[in-house]
C-alpha positions in Angstrom: 35.9 -47.4 32.0 36.2 -47.9 35.8 32.9 -48.7 37.7 31.4 -45.6 39.2 33.4 -43.2 37.0 31.3 -40.4 35.5 31.4 -40.2 31.7 32.2 -37.0 30.0 30.8 -35.5 26.8 31.9 -32.4 24.9 29.4 -30.6 22.7 31.0 -28.3 20.0 28.9 -25.9 18.1 28.9 -22.2 17.3 25.1 -22.2 17.4 23.5 -21.6 20.8 20.3 -23.2 19.5 22.1 -26.4 18.5 24.1 -26.5 21.8 20.8 -26.2 23.7 19.2 -28.9 21.6 22.1 -31.3 22.1 22.1 -30.5 25.8 18.5 -31.4 26.1 19.0 -34.8 24.3 22.0 -35.6 26.4 20.3 -34.7 29.7 17.1 -36.5 28.7 18.7 -39.7 27.4 22.2 -39.8 28.9 22.0 -38.4 32.4 25.1 -40.2 33.4 27.2 -37.9 31.2 28.8 -34.7 32.5 28.7 -32.1 29.7 31.2 -29.5 28.6 30.5 -26.9 25.8 32.8 -25.3 23.2 32.1 -23.0 20.3 34.9 -24.4 18.1 37.6 -27.1 18.0 40.2 -24.4 18.9 38.6 -24.0 22.4 39.2 -27.7 23.3 41.8 -28.2 26.1 44.0 -31.2 26.6 42.4 -31.9 30.0 38.9 -32.0 28.4 40.1 -34.4 25.7 41.9 -36.7 28.2 38.7 -37.0 30.2 36.2 -37.2 27.3 34.3 -40.4 26.3 32.2 -38.6 23.7 32.5 -35.6 21.5 29.6 -34.3 19.4 30.8 -31.8 16.9 28.5 -29.7 14.8 29.8 -29.2 11.3 26.6 -27.7 9.9 27.0 -23.9 10.0 28.7 -21.5 7.6 32.4 -22.0 7.4 35.0 -20.1 5.4 37.7 -22.9 5.6 35.9 -26.3 5.9 39.1 -28.3 5.0 41.1 -26.6 7.8 38.4 -27.4 10.3 38.3 -31.1 9.2 42.1 -31.3 9.3 42.1 -30.1 12.9 39.6 -32.8 13.8 41.6 -35.4 11.8 44.7 -34.6 14.0 42.7 -35.1 17.2 41.1 -38.3 15.9 44.5 -40.0 15.5 45.6 -38.9 19.1 42.4 -39.6 21.0 41.1 -43.0 19.8 39.3 -43.8 23.1 36.8 -41.1 22.4 33.7 -41.7 20.3 33.6 -38.8 17.9 30.1 -38.0 16.4 30.0 -35.4 13.7 26.8 -33.7 12.5 27.6 -33.0 8.9 26.0 -30.8 6.3 26.2 -31.6 2.6 28.9 -28.9 2.1 31.1 -30.7 4.6 30.2 -34.2 3.4 33.1 -34.9 0.9 35.7 -33.6 3.3 34.2 -35.5 6.3 34.3 -38.8 4.4 37.9 -38.1 3.3 39.3 -36.9 6.7 36.9 -37.8 9.5 35.6 -41.3 8.8 37.5 -43.8 10.9 36.8 -46.7 13.4 36.1 -44.3 16.3 33.9 -41.8 14.5 30.3 -41.6 13.2 29.0 -39.2 10.6 25.4 -38.1 10.8 23.4 -35.9 8.5 22.3 -32.5 9.8 18.8 -33.6 8.9 19.0 -36.7 11.0 16.1 -37.6 13.4 17.0 -37.4 17.1 16.6 -41.2 17.4 19.5 -41.7 15.1 21.8 -39.6 17.3 20.6 -41.4 20.4 21.2 -44.9 18.8 24.7 -43.9 17.7 25.6 -42.7 21.2 24.2 -45.8 22.8 26.2 -48.0 20.4 29.5 -46.4 21.3 32.6 -46.2 19.2 32.9 -49.9 18.6 29.4 -50.8 17.3 28.1 -47.4 16.0 27.2 -46.8 12.4 30.2 -45.2 10.7 28.1 -43.1 8.2 24.3 -42.6 8.3 22.0 -43.7 5.5 20.7 -40.2 5.3 24.1 -38.9 4.2 24.5 -41.7 1.7 21.1 -41.1 0.1 20.9 -38.5 -2.7 19.6 -35.0 -1.6 16.0 -34.3 -2.4 15.7 -31.8 -5.1 13.3 -28.9 -4.2 10.6 -28.1 -6.7 11.8 -24.6 -7.5 10.2 -22.4 -10.1 13.0 -21.7 -12.6 11.9 -19.7 -15.6 15.3 -19.9 -17.3 15.6 -23.7 -17.0 13.1 -24.5 -19.7 12.0 -23.0 -23.0 8.6 -21.2 -22.7 6.9 -20.1 -25.8 4.3 -17.2 -25.5 2.1 -16.1 -28.4 2.6 -12.6 -29.8 -0.7 -11.5 -28.2 0.3 -12.9 -24.8 3.7 -11.1 -25.0 1.9 -7.8 -25.8 -0.4 -8.1 -22.9 2.4 -9.0 -20.4 4.6 -6.1 -21.6 1.8 -3.7 -21.1 0.9 -5.1 -17.7 4.6 -4.8 -16.7 4.5 -1.1 -17.6 1.5 -0.7 -15.2 -1.3 -0.7 -17.7 -4.7 -2.0 -16.6 -6.9 -4.5 -18.4 -9.3 -1.8 -19.6 -6.4 0.4 -21.0 -4.9 -2.6 -22.8 -8.2 -3.6 -24.3 -8.8 -0.1 -25.6 -5.2 0.1 -27.1 -5.3 -3.2 -28.8 -9.0 -2.8 -29.8 -10.1 -6.0 -28.1 -12.6 -6.9 -25.3 -11.6 -7.0 -21.7 -12.6 -10.7 -21.7 -10.0 -11.4 -24.4 -7.2 -9.5 -22.7 -7.9 -11.3 -19.4 -7.9 -14.6 -21.2 -4.6 -13.9 -22.8 -3.1 -12.8 -19.5 -4.3 -16.0 -17.8 -3.0 -18.1 -20.6 0.5 -16.5 -20.3 0.4 -17.0 -16.6 -0.4 -20.7 -17.0 2.5 -21.1 -19.4 4.9 -19.4 -17.0 3.6 -21.4 -14.0 2.6 -18.1 -12.3 -0.2 -18.7 -9.9 -1.3 -15.2 -8.8 -1.2 -11.5 -9.8 1.4 -10.9 -7.1 3.7 -13.5 -8.5 3.2 -12.0 -12.0 4.3 -8.6 -10.9 7.3 -10.1 -9.0 8.2 -11.8 -12.3 8.4 -8.6 -14.4 11.5 -7.1 -12.8 13.2 -10.5 -12.6 12.6 -11.0 -16.3 13.9 -7.5 -17.2 17.1 -8.0 -15.1 17.8 -11.3 -16.7 16.5 -10.9 -20.2 19.9 -11.7 -21.7 19.8 -15.1 -20.0 16.1 -15.8 -19.9 14.4 -17.9 -22.5 11.2 -16.0 -22.1 11.3 -13.0 -24.4 9.0 -10.1 -23.4 10.5 -7.9 -26.0 9.5 -8.0 -29.6 11.4 -9.7 -32.3 13.4 -6.5 -33.1 14.4 -6.1 -29.5 12.5 -2.8 -29.2 12.2 -1.6 -25.6 9.0 -0.2 -24.2 8.7 3.5 -23.8 6.4 5.4 -21.5 4.4 6.8 -24.4 4.5 3.8 -26.7 4.2 0.6 -24.6 5.4 -1.7 -27.4 6.7 -1.2 -30.9 4.4 -4.0 -32.3 1.2 -2.9 -30.5 0.4 -0.1 -32.9 
């Protein structure tokens, strides 16, 4: 680059929030760059590309045709090899980005990358920058989601009776009278069933009932009796008599 020549960077993102964030990083860390903004690769002009030293492309949003987008960038990568191409990549784009976008003049960063990583990659330029970040190479963290259908959960007959009645809107006192048991016993059976199902509150329990009913053909928690009898408004459960 000629001495005194202003450097040019293009920020490509459909998200105004990401555009603003990248603008703040560039203005704060790389004030010698003139910035241009585009919403998509289709908006790029030949003049912009001929003048550009850096392109930061956001590939993290929803996209109906990710391969087509990556192929467009692939075509530009082969034509403009003096540009440092930095791609912010989501897990959905990752396989295609590795296949089509990883080359000597590009860097692939995770969408969960810390700001320092982006700054370091830009500082390094297209000759010394990391080609693919360690965050993208590491396996994704698995969230600890509550999945009632993922494991087998065994409830006792008494616990199933209590949950079925609660799901029909019966109170502890009514259930105790129907089953001829004390309120304390019914509460204990309810709490035991909640522990087995990893349900932590009454609100979660009542959210669970419609979910269980909608998915009972798939769920491994059976709140129906062995004969498959459904509850009726008058007779809460066939085996509660």
